[in-house]
N, C-alpha and C positions, 0 to 999 in steps of 0.2 A: 163118506168122510174117511180120510186116510188114517192108517193105524198110528202113525207118528203124531198126527194132530190130536187124535183121540187120547193118546197117552199123555200128551202135554196137558190137555184139558183135565184129565183125571188127576194128574199131579198137582195142577194149580188149584183145583177145587179142594183137594185134600189139604193143601197148605192153608187155604182160606178157612176151612172148617177147623183145622187145628189151631187157628188163631195166630198164625205166623205172618199174616199180611200186615204190613207196617201200619202202625197207628198214624192218624192224621197229625199234621203239624198245625200250628196256629195259622189261620188264614191271613197270611201277610199280604197276599195279592188279591185285590178285589177285581172281579171280572168287569170289564168295561168294553165299550166299542172302540177298538183301536186297530191300527194296521196289523199288529201281530195277531190279535184275536180274529181278524177277518181272514188272515191267511190260513188259519187252522180249519180243518174240515169241520163244518157245523156239527155233524153227527158225533165226531170224536169229542168236541168241546162239551156237547150235551151229556155224553156218556160219563166223562170225567166229573162234570159238575153234579150230575144226578147221583153219583155214587157217594154216599155219606162218609165212607172211610177215607176219602182222598180230598186234598185241598182243591180249590178251583184252578183251572188252567191259567198260567201266568199270562198277562197281557200288558201292553204299554210300549212306549217308544224305546225303552231300554231292555227289550226282550228279543232274543234271537231263538228261532225254532229250527230244528232239524229233525226230519222223520226218516226212519229206516226200518227195513225188515231185519229181524234178528233170527229168523229161521223157525222151524217147527210151527208155522202158522201164526207166529207172534210178531209184533212190531213195537217200536219204541219211539216216543216223541221226546226229543232232548230239548230242554229250554235252558238257555243261559241268561240269568237275570242279575240285577244288582244285588239281590239277596242270595245269590249262589246258584249253582246248577240244580236242575230238577229233571227227573225222568219219569214219564208215565208209560208203563208197560201194558200192552193191550193184546187181545186176541179177538176173534169175532164169534158171535153166537150163531145159532143154526140159520138165522135169517140174514147173516152177513153184516150185522151191526157190530160196531166196536164195543168191547167190554174191557174196562180197566181192571187189571188184576194186581197191579203193584205200583208203588210210587217210591222213588228214591230222592233224597236231597242231602244237604250237609249233615243234618242230624241223624239221618238213617241212610248212609251211603251204600248199603248193600242188602240184598235179599238174604234171609237166613240160609245156612248151609244145607238145610233139609228141604229147600224150596224146589229142588229138582232141576234148576237151571242156575247158571252163574250170571248175575247182573249186579254191577257195582260202579260207583263213581270214584275215580282215582284223582288225586290232587284237586279236591273240591275247592280249596282256598286259592287256587292259582288263577291267572288270567285266562287260561284255556284248559279247563279240566278234561278228563278222558272218561269215556264210558266203556267199560270192559264187560263183555258178555259171551256166554256159550250156552246154546240150547241143545246142541247135538254133539255126538261123538263120545267116545269112551276114553279109557285111560290112554294117555299119550297124545290126545288131541289138545290143541291150544285154543284159548279164548281169543276172540277178536277185540280190537281196540279201535274206537272212533273218537275223534276230537270233537268237543263241543265247538260251536261257532263262537268267535270272539265277540265281546260286547261292542255295540256301536260306539263310534267316536263320541266323546263327551259323557259317556256313562261310566260311573265309577262303582266298582264292586265293593260291597261291605264285607270285610273278611272276618267276621266273628259269628259264632253260633250261640244262640241264646238257650 
């Protein structure tokens, strides 16, 4: 295992133990068999659903998903839904199975500053929010920005936070 990946794991485990992993939000999205759910890797969906600290993976016709590597052995699944953007942050265990270590949404748009990485949703109430992240680099390095996919035609975003 690489030193960088091991360092990320230790940092993330420390954050979880310290209780800084974001609390779950109400389960506004029920898991169902839909095209968006089918496009997600089954193991990732199971990992997210099995972890009690996180809401179920969004699904339905008004859900768009984008997956990307964020560096240091971690990845992010970005979901744009009518209820707002969501991000599931993942790494893999020793067997290569995905493990969710963080969840972002409108109510909790960023990881705590002491999480060891930068991960946040910017412009969460807009038609096309942004995901800003940085897992590597020191002072002077810049975070990366990725746009969420726009909602499908006919889907209207609800722009309030309960």
